[in-house]
C-alpha positions in Angstrom: 115.5 131.6 108.1 114.4 128.1 107.1 116.8 125.6 105.6 115.7 123.2 103.0 116.5 119.6 103.7 119.1 118.2 101.3 118.1 114.9 99.7 120.6 112.2 99.3 121.8 111.4 95.7 119.1 109.4 93.9 116.5 110.0 96.5 114.2 112.0 94.2 114.6 109.3 91.6 113.6 106.6 94.1 110.6 108.8 95.2 109.4 109.1 91.6 109.6 105.4 91.0 107.8 104.6 94.3 105.2 107.2 93.4 104.5 105.5 90.1 104.3 102.1 91.7 102.0 103.4 94.4 99.6 104.8 91.8 99.7 101.4 90.0 98.9 99.7 93.2 95.9 101.9 93.6 94.4 100.7 90.4 95.9 103.1 87.9 97.4 101.7 84.7 101.0 102.8 84.2 100.4 103.6 80.5 97.8 106.2 81.6 100.1 108.0 84.1 101.4 111.4 83.4 104.5 113.2 84.7 102.5 115.7 86.7 100.5 113.0 88.4 103.7 111.1 89.3 105.5 114.2 90.6 102.4 115.2 92.6 102.3 111.8 94.3 106.1 112.0 94.9 105.7 115.6 96.3 108.4 117.0 94.0 108.2 119.8 91.4 107.5 118.5 87.8 110.8 119.9 86.5 112.7 117.6 88.8 111.4 114.6 86.8 113.6 115.5 83.8 116.8 115.4 85.9 116.3 111.6 86.3 114.1 110.4 83.3 113.6 111.5 79.8 109.9 110.5 79.7 107.5 108.0 81.3 108.8 105.2 79.1 112.3 105.9 80.6 110.8 105.7 84.1 109.0 102.5 83.1 112.3 100.9 81.8 114.0 101.8 85.1 111.2 100.0 86.9 111.7 97.0 84.7 115.4 97.0 85.8 114.2 97.0 89.4 111.7 94.3 88.7 114.7 92.3 87.4 116.4 92.7 90.8 113.2 91.4 92.5 113.1 88.4 90.1 116.8 87.6 90.7 116.2 87.7 94.5 113.4 85.2 94.0 115.7 83.0 91.9 118.4 83.1 94.6 115.9 82.1 97.3 114.6 79.2 95.1 118.2 78.0 94.6 118.9 78.1 98.3 115.8 76.4 99.4 114.8 73.9 96.6 117.4 71.2 97.3 115.5 68.2 96.0 114.2 67.7 92.5 110.9 66.2 93.7 110.1 69.4 95.6 111.1 71.7 92.7 107.7 72.7 91.5 105.8 72.9 94.8 108.5 75.0 96.6 109.3 77.2 93.5 105.6 78.1 93.1 105.3 78.9 96.8 108.3 81.2 96.6 106.8 82.9 93.6 103.5 83.5 95.3 105.2 84.8 98.4 107.3 87.3 96.3 104.2 88.5 94.4 102.5 89.1 97.8 105.5 91.0 99.1 105.9 93.1 95.9 102.3 93.4 94.7 102.9 96.9 93.1 105.9 95.7 91.1 104.1 92.6 89.8 101.0 94.6 89.0 103.3 96.8 86.9 104.7 93.6 85.3 101.2 92.3 84.4 100.2 95.7 83.0 103.4 96.0 81.0 103.2 92.7 79.3 100.0 93.8 77.6 100.6 97.5 77.7 100.9 100.1 74.9 104.7 100.7 75.4 106.7 98.4 73.1 109.9 99.3 75.0 108.5 98.4 78.4 106.8 95.2 77.0 110.1 94.1 75.4 112.0 94.9 78.6 109.8 92.7 80.7 110.0 89.9 78.1 113.8 90.1 78.2 113.6 89.6 82.0 111.4 86.6 81.5 113.7 85.2 78.9 116.7 85.6 81.2 114.7 83.8 84.0 113.8 81.0 81.6 117.5 80.6 80.6 118.5 80.4 84.2 115.8 77.8 84.9 117.2 75.7 82.0 120.7 75.9 83.5 119.3 74.8 86.9 117.5 71.8 85.3 120.7 70.8 83.6 122.6 71.0 86.9 119.9 68.9 88.5 120.2 66.4 85.7 116.4 66.7 84.8 114.9 66.3 81.3 118.2 65.0 80.1 116.7 63.5 76.9 115.7 66.9 75.6 117.9 68.8 73.2 119.1 72.2 74.5 116.7 74.0 72.2 113.7 71.9 73.4 114.7 72.4 77.1 114.9 76.1 76.6 111.5 76.0 75.0 110.0 74.0 77.9 111.5 76.5 80.4 110.0 79.4 78.4 106.6 77.7 78.6 107.1 77.3 82.4 107.9 81.0 82.8 104.9 82.1 80.6 102.6 79.8 82.6 103.8 81.2 85.9 103.5 84.8 84.6 99.9 84.0 83.5 99.0 83.1 87.1 99.9 86.7 88.1 96.4 88.0 87.3 94.9 85.3 89.5 97.2 86.1 92.4 96.7 89.9 92.1 93.0 89.7 91.8 92.5 88.3 95.4 93.1 89.7 98.8 96.5 88.9 100.3 94.7 87.6 103.4 92.7 85.0 101.4 94.9 82.1 102.3 92.4 79.5 101.0 92.3 81.0 97.5 96.1 81.5 97.5 96.5 77.9 98.3 94.2 76.9 95.5 96.2 79.0 93.0 99.4 77.5 94.2 98.0 74.0 93.7 96.6 74.8 90.3 99.8 76.5 89.1 101.9 73.6 90.4 99.6 71.1 88.4 100.1 73.2 85.3 103.9 73.0 85.7 103.7 69.2 86.4 101.8 68.7 83.2 104.4 70.7 81.3 107.3 68.6 82.8 105.5 65.3 82.2 104.9 66.3 78.6 108.5 67.5 78.2 109.8 64.2 79.7 108.0 62.3 76.9 108.9 64.7 74.2 111.1 63.3 71.4 113.7 65.9 70.4 114.5 65.7 66.7 
């Protein structure tokens, strides 16, 4: 008599999420994935999907939550390592690129979701980006940077920074992780974009 291996609580849920990300990493668009395809990749029966998620949007929103965990980890690393204001942009961009490389499937999902068909997933990702921008604004206040800006203008500048960095995702994801020369070029280019934003913000006259 064979005994079926008991899964730990939440294991099937994690397998379904990992299956969706694996398919995204192979070039599939999350919006085109179906429940049967995801459960086949996860090697579970289709009915088990509904024990954890209502539909694919629900799975996508759970992935957005996990993406938030990745982004917060990136934020903690930046706060621990970026100790001097003059190194803020260079080191922050380097940390971002490293995290994208280490979590390519998650960030591919993010890039897809920002322009995807699901309004719920799109809004969830935008909420994470907005949180990231607000935390960046708080960090700049603590570093006493851009002190001439009003709170509203500082928040807007940080939102522009986050949008610019997010825009670089497509460049990073389109090249091989082993292409160090091209990655270095993207880091330099993104850093220059941010430098231009901060120089402009430093000369902005808040009304």
